[in-house]
TIMI-2910 file (N, C-alpha, C, CB; in pm, 1 decimal, decimal comma, always signed):
<rs>
+----------+----------+----------+----------+----------+----------+----------+----------+----------+----------+----------+----------+------+
!      n_x !      n_y !      n_z !     ca_x !     ca_y !     ca_z !      c_x !      c_y !      c_z !     cb_x !     cb_y !     cb_z ! resn !
+----------+----------+----------+----------+----------+----------+----------+----------+----------+----------+----------+----------+------+
!  +9911,3 ! +17700,1 !  +7314,8 !  +9847,8 ! +17556,4 !  +7254,0 !  +9702,8 ! +17599,1 !  +7347,0 !  +9953,0 ! +17365,9 !  +7306,4 !  Unk !
!  +9603,9 ! +17552,9 !  +7211,5 !  +9446,1 ! +17500,1 !  +7340,4 !  +9403,3 ! +17382,8 !  +7292,1 !  +9276,7 ! +17610,0 !  +7345,1 !  Unk !
!  +9300,0 ! +17344,4 !  +7352,6 !  +9252,7 ! +17194,6 !  +7352,6 !  +9242,7 ! +17175,3 !  +7162,4 !  +9065,2 ! +17172,4 !  +7458,8 !  Unk !
!  +9180,2 ! +17291,0 !  +7072,8 !  +9121,4 ! +17298,8 !  +6966,1 !  +9232,2 ! +17273,9 !  +6909,9 !  +9046,2 ! +17404,9 !  +6932,3 !  Unk !
!  +9344,2 ! +17267,8 !  +6966,8 !  +9473,5 ! +17269,0 !  +6808,9 !  +9549,2 ! +17122,0 !  +6856,4 !  +9641,1 ! +17454,7 !  +6804,8 !  Unk !
!  +9466,2 ! +17030,1 !  +6898,9 !  +9552,6 ! +16935,9 !  +6928,6 !  +9535,1 ! +16821,8 !  +6818,0 !  +9530,6 ! +16891,4 !  +7072,3 !  Unk !
!  +9428,8 ! +16815,5 !  +6743,2 !  +9438,8 ! +16735,4 !  +6614,7 !  +9533,1 ! +16765,6 !  +6531,8 !  +9332,2 ! +16739,3 !  +6540,8 !  Unk !
!  +9577,1 ! +16924,0 !  +6521,6 !  +9632,6 ! +16972,7 !  +6438,2 !  +9783,9 ! +16910,6 !  +6495,0 !  +9596,3 ! +17126,0 !  +6423,2 !  Unk !
!  +9779,9 ! +16911,2 !  +6595,1 !  +9929,4 ! +16858,0 !  +6684,3 !  +9934,9 ! +16711,7 !  +6628,7 !  +9918,2 ! +16855,6 !  +6890,8 !  Unk !
!  +9799,0 ! +16598,3 !  +6668,4 !  +9860,4 ! +16502,4 !  +6653,0 !  +9905,2 ! +16474,9 !  +6478,7 !  +9776,1 ! +16404,4 !  +6723,3 !  Unk !
!  +9830,5 ! +16582,4 !  +6383,8 !  +9862,4 ! +16564,1 !  +6247,9 ! +10023,1 ! +16574,1 !  +6244,5 !  +9785,3 ! +16675,1 !  +6153,6 !  Unk !
! +10063,9 ! +16713,4 !  +6274,4 ! +10177,8 ! +16716,9 !  +6245,6 ! +10287,6 ! +16651,5 !  +6302,3 ! +10193,0 ! +16810,3 !  +6244,3 !  Unk !
! +10263,0 ! +16587,4 !  +6449,9 ! +10319,9 ! +16469,1 !  +6456,3 ! +10356,8 ! +16371,3 !  +6386,5 ! +10280,4 ! +16430,3 !  +6504,6 !  Unk !
! +10248,2 ! +16326,4 !  +6329,1 ! +10211,2 ! +16175,2 !  +6254,4 ! +10329,8 ! +16179,0 !  +6164,4 ! +10045,0 ! +16158,3 !  +6156,9 !  Unk !
! +10343,0 ! +16346,3 !  +6067,9 ! +10393,7 ! +16366,0 !  +5984,4 ! +10561,2 ! +16380,7 !  +5990,2 ! +10324,2 ! +16452,4 !  +5948,6 !  Unk !
! +10589,7 ! +16447,2 !  +6118,6 ! +10742,0 ! +16449,9 !  +6148,9 ! +10794,1 ! +16323,5 !  +6234,4 ! +10776,8 ! +16586,4 !  +6232,8 !  Unk !
! +10703,7 ! +16259,4 !  +6266,4 ! +10760,5 ! +16098,2 !  +6354,2 ! +10672,4 ! +16012,4 !  +6284,7 ! +10731,2 ! +16075,2 !  +6552,9 !  Unk !
! +10680,5 ! +15964,8 !  +6175,0 ! +10571,4 ! +15839,9 !  +6149,3 ! +10607,0 ! +15709,3 !  +6206,5 ! +10551,3 ! +15808,6 !  +5994,8 !  Unk !
! +10757,6 ! +15700,4 !  +6261,1 ! +10804,7 ! +15582,7 !  +6346,1 ! +10722,8 ! +15594,5 !  +6495,0 ! +10983,8 ! +15591,0 !  +6366,9 !  Unk !
! +10681,5 ! +15724,9 !  +6557,2 ! +10685,6 ! +15740,4 !  +6684,0 ! +10563,2 ! +15783,4 !  +6701,3 ! +10784,3 ! +15816,8 !  +6734,5 !  Unk !
! +10438,9 ! +15728,3 !  +6707,5 ! +10299,7 ! +15775,4 !  +6707,6 ! +10232,8 ! +15789,8 !  +6848,5 ! +10218,1 ! +15680,1 !  +6624,7 !  Unk !
! +10193,0 ! +15901,1 !  +6857,8 ! +10157,0 ! +15941,1 !  +6974,7 !  +9993,7 ! +15986,8 !  +6965,6 ! +10258,2 ! +16052,3 !  +7017,5 !  Unk !
!  +9933,2 ! +15965,9 !  +7028,9 !  +9793,7 ! +15947,2 !  +7015,4 !  +9754,3 ! +16142,6 !  +7077,0 !  +9727,3 ! +15778,0 !  +7137,5 !  Unk !
!  +9641,1 ! +16182,0 !  +7049,5 !  +9592,7 ! +16289,3 !  +7121,4 !  +9567,7 ! +16319,3 !  +7235,8 !  +9519,8 ! +16312,1 !  +7093,1 !  Unk !
!  +9526,4 ! +16192,7 !  +7300,2 !  +9531,9 ! +16187,3 !  +7463,9 !  +9631,4 ! +16246,4 !  +7551,2 !  +9540,3 ! +16059,9 !  +7504,8 !  Unk !
!  +9752,4 ! +16208,3 !  +7510,3 !  +9908,1 ! +16229,5 !  +7531,8 !  +9916,1 ! +16385,6 !  +7551,4 ! +10009,3 ! +16174,0 !  +7392,8 !  Unk !
!  +9927,2 ! +16455,8 !  +7416,1 !  +9911,3 ! +16590,5 !  +7397,4 !  +9805,3 ! +16660,6 !  +7502,5 !  +9869,4 ! +16607,8 !  +7253,2 !  Unk !
!  +9704,7 ! +16581,1 !  +7517,0 !  +9595,7 ! +16674,0 !  +7596,6 !  +9668,9 ! +16637,6 !  +7725,9 !  +9407,2 ! +16630,4 !  +7588,3 !  Unk !
!  +9695,4 ! +16534,1 !  +7760,9 !  +9752,3 ! +16532,7 !  +7921,9 !  +9902,9 ! +16673,0 !  +7950,2 !  +9835,1 ! +16324,1 !  +7950,3 !  Unk !
!  +9966,9 ! +16639,2 !  +7844,2 ! +10071,3 ! +16746,7 !  +7854,1 ! +10024,5 ! +16911,5 !  +7858,3 ! +10162,7 ! +16723,9 !  +7727,8 !  Unk !
!  +9909,4 ! +16955,7 !  +7789,2 !  +9863,4 ! +17073,8 !  +7800,8 !  +9773,7 ! +17084,5 !  +7898,2 !  +9819,4 ! +17115,0 !  +7695,8 !  Unk !
!  +9714,3 ! +17007,9 !  +7982,5 !  +9663,1 ! +17015,6 !  +8091,6 !  +9733,3 ! +17030,0 !  +8232,6 !  +9598,9 ! +16925,4 !  +8084,7 !  Unk !
!  +9870,5 ! +16938,6 !  +8210,9 !  +9941,0 ! +16944,7 !  +8305,7 !  +9996,7 ! +17057,8 !  +8348,3 ! +10011,8 ! +16873,9 !  +8292,1 !  Unk !
! +10072,5 ! +17139,9 !  +8241,1 ! +10181,7 ! +17216,3 !  +8150,4 ! +10156,6 ! +17312,7 !  +8050,0 ! +10251,2 ! +17130,2 !  +8080,6 !  Unk !
! +10029,6 ! +17442,1 !  +8085,1 !  +9993,3 ! +17477,9 !  +7987,6 ! +10108,6 ! +17592,7 !  +7947,5 !  +9853,5 ! +17510,2 !  +8002,3 !  Unk !
! +10204,7 ! +17626,5 !  +8050,2 ! +10310,2 ! +17730,1 !  +7986,9 ! +10409,5 ! +17658,4 !  +7907,3 ! +10390,8 ! +17815,4 !  +8098,0 !  Unk !
! +10432,1 ! +17536,5 !  +7895,7 ! +10522,8 ! +17503,8 !  +7825,1 ! +10462,7 ! +17418,1 !  +7669,7 ! +10612,5 ! +17424,7 !  +7925,7 !  Unk !
! +10329,4 ! +17464,8 !  +7652,7 ! +10282,3 ! +17383,7 !  +7541,8 ! +10240,8 ! +17490,6 !  +7424,7 ! +10153,4 ! +17285,1 !  +7591,1 !  Unk !
! +10281,0 ! +17524,3 !  +7311,5 ! +10315,1 ! +17639,1 !  +7174,1 ! +10259,6 ! +17568,6 !  +7079,0 ! +10484,6 ! +17678,9 !  +7124,4 !  Unk !
! +10185,8 ! +17648,1 !  +6997,5 ! +10141,4 ! +17599,0 !  +6861,5 ! +10205,0 ! +17698,7 !  +6762,0 !  +9974,4 ! +17593,4 !  +6845,7 !  Unk !
! +10261,5 ! +17691,8 !  +6653,4 ! +10321,8 ! +17760,0 !  +6572,4 ! +10242,2 ! +17798,8 !  +6460,2 ! +10425,4 ! +17700,8 !  +6541,8 !  Unk !
! +10205,7 ! +17892,6 !  +6455,7 ! +10113,6 ! +17958,6 !  +6346,8 ! +10102,4 ! +18105,6 !  +6337,8 !  +9977,6 ! +17914,2 !  +6364,5 !  Unk !
! +10052,9 ! +18147,8 !  +6213,9 ! +10028,5 ! +18270,2 !  +6190,9 !  +9882,9 ! +18352,0 !  +6190,3 ! +10082,9 ! +18276,0 !  +6085,9 !  Unk !
!  +9907,0 ! +18414,1 !  +6299,6 !  +9740,3 ! +18417,3 !  +6346,8 !  +9634,8 ! +18345,5 !  +6373,9 !  +9682,4 ! +18460,8 !  +6287,2 !  Unk !
!  +9521,3 ! +18339,9 !  +6283,0 !  +9444,2 ! +18268,1 !  +6318,4 !  +9458,2 ! +18137,9 !  +6202,7 !  +9317,6 ! +18346,8 !  +6336,6 !  Unk !
!  +9548,3 ! +18103,6 !  +6140,8 !  +9592,5 ! +17999,2 !  +6046,1 !  +9603,1 ! +17884,1 !  +6118,8 !  +9719,6 ! +18026,6 !  +5976,1 !  Unk !
!  +9628,7 ! +17760,4 !  +6069,1 !  +9606,4 ! +17654,6 !  +6116,0 !  +9731,2 ! +17611,3 !  +6146,5 !  +9533,2 ! +17579,9 !  +6043,6 !  Unk !
!  +9768,7 ! +17537,5 !  +6225,0 !  +9915,9 ! +17499,8 !  +6310,0 !  +9997,3 ! +17477,5 !  +6201,4 !  +9920,7 ! +17356,9 !  +6418,3 !  Unk !
! +10148,9 ! +17509,4 !  +6200,6 ! +10216,1 ! +17527,8 !  +6115,0 ! +10362,5 ! +17407,3 !  +6219,7 ! +10224,1 ! +17717,5 !  +6072,7 !  Unk !
! +10330,6 ! +17416,2 !  +6319,4 ! +10434,8 ! +17356,9 !  +6407,1 ! +10371,5 ! +17332,2 !  +6557,0 ! +10567,4 ! +17459,9 !  +6412,7 !  Unk !
! +10471,5 ! +17282,6 !  +6648,7 ! +10417,9 ! +17283,4 !  +6777,3 ! +10528,3 ! +17257,0 !  +6861,5 ! +10307,6 ! +17189,2 !  +6797,1 !  Unk !
! +10552,4 ! +17283,7 !  +6996,1 ! +10644,7 ! +17267,4 !  +7096,0 ! +10591,0 ! +17199,7 !  +7229,6 ! +10699,4 ! +17397,7 !  +7121,9 !  Unk !
! +10622,0 ! +17143,2 !  +7271,4 ! +10582,8 ! +17118,5 !  +7393,8 ! +10709,7 ! +17058,2 !  +7479,9 ! +10461,3 ! +17026,8 !  +7384,8 !  Unk !
! +10717,1 ! +17115,3 !  +7621,2 ! +10816,2 ! +17117,5 !  +7699,7 ! +10763,2 ! +17100,3 !  +7872,0 ! +10891,0 ! +17251,9 !  +7660,5 !  Unk !
! +10848,3 ! +17047,7 !  +7959,8 ! +10747,7 ! +17022,1 !  +8083,1 ! +10830,9 ! +17024,1 !  +8168,5 ! +10659,6 ! +16896,7 !  +8095,8 !  Unk !
! +10850,5 ! +17043,0 !  +8308,2 ! +10964,9 ! +17007,9 !  +8431,4 ! +10951,6 ! +16833,9 !  +8423,8 ! +10910,8 ! +17086,5 !  +8624,3 !  Unk !
! +11064,1 ! +16788,5 !  +8465,8 ! +11106,1 ! +16660,8 !  +8444,0 ! +11210,6 ! +16628,4 !  +8555,5 ! +11160,5 ! +16646,4 !  +8301,4 !  Unk !
! +11239,3 ! +16499,2 !  +8575,1 ! +11359,6 ! +16453,0 !  +8633,3 ! +11463,5 ! +16407,5 !  +8533,4 ! +11329,5 ! +16346,1 !  +8724,2 !  Unk !
! +11613,9 ! +16444,1 !  +8607,6 ! +11719,0 ! +16438,9 !  +8496,5 ! +11735,6 ! +16290,3 !  +8452,1 ! +11864,7 ! +16499,8 !  +8547,9 !  Unk !
! +11664,9 ! +16171,2 !  +8513,0 ! +11720,5 ! +16056,2 !  +8486,1 ! +11630,7 ! +15984,5 !  +8380,6 ! +11741,2 ! +15981,4 !  +8611,2 !  Unk !
! +11568,3 ! +16054,8 !  +8336,5 ! +11481,5 ! +15957,0 !  +8239,8 ! +11354,6 ! +16046,9 !  +8144,0 ! +11395,5 ! +15829,8 !  +8354,4 !  Unk !
! +11301,2 ! +16015,5 !  +8080,0 ! +11166,7 ! +16073,6 !  +7989,9 ! +11086,6 ! +15976,0 !  +8030,2 ! +11171,2 ! +16085,6 !  +7813,4 !  Unk !
! +10940,2 ! +16036,0 !  +8012,8 ! +10829,9 ! +15950,1 !  +8035,3 ! +10808,5 ! +15818,7 !  +7879,9 ! +10683,7 ! +16075,0 !  +8058,4 !  Unk !
! +10757,7 ! +15715,2 !  +7911,5 ! +10771,5 ! +15650,0 !  +7804,2 ! +10678,2 ! +15737,6 !  +7662,9 ! +10721,3 ! +15495,9 !  +7848,0 !  Unk !
! +10693,5 ! +15680,5 !  +7583,8 ! +10637,6 ! +15729,0 !  +7432,8 ! +10496,9 ! +15729,6 !  +7442,5 ! +10678,5 ! +15629,2 !  +7302,2 !  Unk !
! +10406,1 ! +15810,2 !  +7414,5 ! +10279,3 ! +15797,0 !  +7372,2 ! +10208,2 ! +15721,3 !  +7512,2 ! +10275,3 ! +15709,5 !  +7222,1 !  Unk !
! +10273,8 ! +15830,7 !  +7635,7 ! +10169,1 ! +15782,7 !  +7757,7 ! +10116,7 ! +15906,6 !  +7832,5 ! +10246,9 ! +15680,0 !  +7876,9 !  Unk !
! +10013,1 ! +15894,6 !  +7908,5 !  +9975,2 ! +15960,4 !  +8020,4 ! +10001,2 ! +15995,5 !  +8109,3 !  +9928,4 ! +15942,1 !  +8053,7 !  Unk !
! +10089,3 ! +16068,1 !  +8168,3 ! +10132,2 ! +16096,4 !  +8287,9 ! +10029,7 ! +16135,8 !  +8387,5 ! +10223,0 ! +16187,4 !  +8275,2 !  Unk !
! +10079,4 ! +16078,9 !  +8518,7 !  +9973,7 ! +16147,3 !  +8643,2 !  +9989,9 ! +16273,7 !  +8669,0 !  +9986,2 ! +16090,0 !  +8784,2 !  Unk !
! +10111,9 ! +16328,1 !  +8679,8 ! +10151,2 ! +16465,1 !  +8731,6 ! +10300,7 ! +16477,0 !  +8739,7 ! +10089,7 ! +16493,3 !  +8873,4 !  Unk !
! +10339,9 ! +16636,8 !  +8730,8 ! +10450,4 ! +16640,9 !  +8721,0 ! +10553,1 ! +16607,9 !  +8838,8 ! +10456,6 ! +16742,8 !  +8675,6 !  Unk !
! +10678,7 ! +16601,9 !  +8825,9 ! +10738,3 ! +16552,6 !  +8944,7 ! +10755,6 ! +16645,6 !  +9066,3 ! +10862,0 ! +16504,7 !  +8909,1 !  Unk !
! +10749,7 ! +16626,5 !  +9198,1 ! +10747,9 ! +16770,3 !  +9252,1 ! +10907,6 ! +16847,5 !  +9287,3 ! +10655,4 ! +16759,6 !  +9398,5 !  Unk !
! +10975,7 ! +16764,7 !  +9244,8 ! +11160,5 ! +16772,2 !  +9216,1 ! +11209,9 ! +16793,1 !  +9100,3 ! +11240,4 ! +16648,8 !  +9242,1 !  Unk !
! +11147,4 ! +16852,0 !  +8993,5 ! +11204,5 ! +16862,4 !  +8861,8 ! +11327,4 ! +16909,1 !  +8910,0 ! +11131,8 ! +16953,5 !  +8752,8 !  Unk !
! +11437,4 ! +16866,4 !  +8761,4 ! +11557,9 ! +16917,1 !  +8744,9 ! +11598,9 ! +16949,3 !  +8633,4 ! +11633,9 ! +16854,0 !  +8785,2 !  Unk !
! +11496,7 ! +16911,3 !  +8547,3 ! +11516,7 ! +17012,0 !  +8408,6 ! +11367,9 ! +16997,6 !  +8349,1 ! +11655,0 ! +16949,6 !  +8276,3 !  Unk !
! +11397,2 ! +17107,8 !  +8239,7 ! +11268,7 ! +17162,5 !  +8157,6 ! +11287,7 ! +17051,3 !  +8024,7 ! +11281,1 ! +17362,4 !  +8105,6 !  Unk !
! +11235,8 ! +16936,5 !  +8049,7 ! +11217,1 ! +16862,9 !  +7910,3 ! +11171,7 ! +16860,9 !  +7772,2 ! +11173,4 ! +16800,4 !  +7925,0 !  Unk !
! +11194,6 ! +16860,1 !  +7660,3 ! +11200,9 ! +16917,6 !  +7579,0 ! +11080,4 ! +16749,8 !  +7497,4 ! +11376,6 ! +16980,8 !  +7542,7 !  Unk !
! +10948,9 ! +16773,3 !  +7506,7 ! +10878,5 ! +16622,1 !  +7501,7 ! +10914,1 ! +16649,1 !  +7301,7 ! +10642,3 ! +16604,7 !  +7586,7 !  Unk !
! +10895,3 ! +16773,0 !  +7243,1 ! +10865,3 ! +16745,7 !  +7089,8 ! +10873,1 ! +16914,2 !  +7050,1 ! +10687,2 ! +16653,1 !  +7052,3 !  Unk !
! +10956,6 ! +16897,9 !  +6931,8 ! +10941,2 ! +17028,7 !  +6851,3 ! +10927,3 ! +16998,2 !  +6704,5 ! +11066,2 ! +17126,2 !  +6871,6 !  Unk !
! +10819,9 ! +16992,2 !  +6648,2 ! +10762,2 ! +16938,5 !  +6527,5 ! +10712,7 ! +17081,1 !  +6430,4 ! +10625,6 ! +16828,7 !  +6574,8 !  Unk !
! +10764,2 ! +17060,4 !  +6297,2 ! +10711,6 ! +17123,9 !  +6232,7 ! +10628,2 ! +17059,7 !  +6069,7 ! +10811,4 ! +17213,3 !  +6233,5 !  Unk !
! +10561,4 ! +17157,1 !  +6024,0 ! +10449,1 ! +17084,6 !  +5916,1 ! +10559,9 ! +17068,9 !  +5782,7 ! +10278,9 ! +17208,8 !  +5869,9 !  Unk !
! +10563,8 ! +16946,0 !  +5785,9 ! +10684,8 ! +16949,1 !  +5657,9 ! +10703,1 ! +17043,5 !  +5532,1 ! +10675,5 ! +16824,7 !  +5587,0 !  Unk !
! +10626,0 ! +17131,4 !  +5512,0 ! +10584,6 ! +17216,3 !  +5415,5 ! +10665,7 ! +17378,1 !  +5461,6 ! +10403,4 ! +17211,6 !  +5414,9 !  Unk !
! +10657,1 ! +17348,1 !  +5581,2 ! +10729,6 ! +17512,1 !  +5666,4 ! +10880,6 ! +17483,7 !  +5735,2 ! +10609,2 ! +17574,7 !  +5833,8 !  Unk !
! +10907,6 ! +17394,5 !  +5690,8 ! +11034,3 ! +17352,9 !  +5766,7 ! +11172,2 ! +17434,3 !  +5667,7 ! +11043,7 ! +17151,3 !  +5769,7 !  Unk !
! +11253,3 ! +17531,1 !  +5755,9 ! +11355,5 ! +17596,0 !  +5725,3 ! +11334,0 ! +17708,4 !  +5685,2 ! +11420,4 ! +17544,5 !  +5654,6 !  Unk !
! +11222,0 ! +17773,4 !  +5749,4 ! +11184,7 ! +17897,6 !  +5751,5 ! +11163,3 ! +17990,5 !  +5844,2 ! +11109,1 ! +17898,0 !  +5707,4 !  Unk !
! +11257,5 ! +17941,2 !  +5935,2 ! +11313,3 ! +17988,9 !  +6051,8 ! +11169,9 ! +18010,3 !  +6169,3 ! +11404,4 ! +18140,1 !  +6007,6 !  Unk !
! +11058,0 ! +17942,2 !  +6120,0 ! +10945,3 ! +17975,2 !  +6220,6 ! +10981,1 ! +17943,8 !  +6376,5 ! +10813,5 ! +17887,4 !  +6179,8 !  Unk !
! +11086,5 ! +17815,1 !  +6433,4 ! +11085,5 ! +17815,3 !  +6552,0 ! +11181,2 ! +17915,2 !  +6636,9 ! +11102,0 ! +17694,8 !  +6574,0 !  Unk !
! +11232,5 ! +17993,2 !  +6552,7 ! +11356,0 ! +18083,1 !  +6641,3 ! +11277,8 ! +18129,7 !  +6789,3 ! +11414,9 ! +18255,9 !  +6537,0 !  Unk !
! +11178,9 ! +18179,4 !  +6746,3 ! +11107,6 ! +18284,9 !  +6866,5 ! +11071,9 ! +18149,7 !  +6964,8 ! +10931,2 ! +18401,9 !  +6803,5 !  Unk !
! +11008,0 ! +18054,3 !  +6924,1 ! +10942,3 ! +17984,0 !  +7029,0 ! +11055,8 ! +17940,8 !  +7085,2 ! +10840,3 ! +17876,5 !  +6995,2 !  Unk !
! +11149,3 ! +17887,4 !  +7025,9 ! +11311,0 ! +17813,6 !  +7106,5 ! +11363,4 ! +17929,8 !  +7217,6 ! +11476,8 ! +17788,8 !  +6960,2 !  Unk !
! +11385,1 ! +18069,8 !  +7190,1 ! +11423,0 ! +18168,4 !  +7274,1 ! +11301,1 ! +18167,1 !  +7429,0 ! +11420,8 ! +18319,1 !  +7168,2 !  Unk !
! +11155,1 ! +18177,1 !  +7367,1 ! +11057,2 ! +18167,9 !  +7498,5 ! +11085,3 ! +18026,4 !  +7598,7 ! +10883,3 ! +18160,6 !  +7436,7 !  Unk !
! +11139,3 ! +17936,3 !  +7541,2 ! +11155,2 ! +17826,2 !  +7616,1 ! +11278,9 ! +17838,5 !  +7695,2 ! +11153,3 ! +17710,3 !  +7535,5 !  Unk !
! +11392,1 ! +17847,8 !  +7606,3 ! +11468,2 ! +17932,5 !  +7664,0 ! +11493,6 ! +18009,7 !  +7830,3 ! +11441,6 ! +18004,2 !  +7585,2 !  Unk !
! +11392,3 ! +18102,7 !  +7799,2 ! +11358,2 ! +18198,2 !  +7917,6 ! +11250,5 ! +18105,9 !  +8022,1 ! +11275,1 ! +18356,0 !  +7850,1 !  Unk !
! +11181,5 ! +18044,2 !  +7979,1 ! +11096,1 ! +17959,4 !  +8074,7 ! +11176,3 ! +17858,3 !  +8138,4 ! +10979,2 ! +17889,5 !  +8004,6 !  Unk !
! +11288,3 ! +17795,5 !  +8039,5 ! +11356,8 ! +17716,8 !  +8140,1 ! +11416,5 ! +17803,5 !  +8253,8 ! +11466,4 ! +17635,6 !  +8073,6 !  Unk !
+----------+----------+----------+----------+----------+----------+----------+----------+----------+----------+----------+----------+------+
</rs>
């Protein structure tokens, strides 16, 4: 994921989680804090078809929805999967398989 992908990520999130809005600032924050855990699912230079965001966190809870966090914990216990979302038109095509494997390797 790159900063230029944020608008597409916000749109995919809006379509995927209509009752759980998160602003671009939230996604920008996670990308800045842990870029290794931020992925865009796209075919070459095509627009994003999905995204995955994960980062080290505590085992006792998740950050509140749609918030900017100051930093990652110094003693993380888990790799927290913040979101995995696909554009509705691309669901069911196996697009997430490779990124989930990469996340498992990262964990």
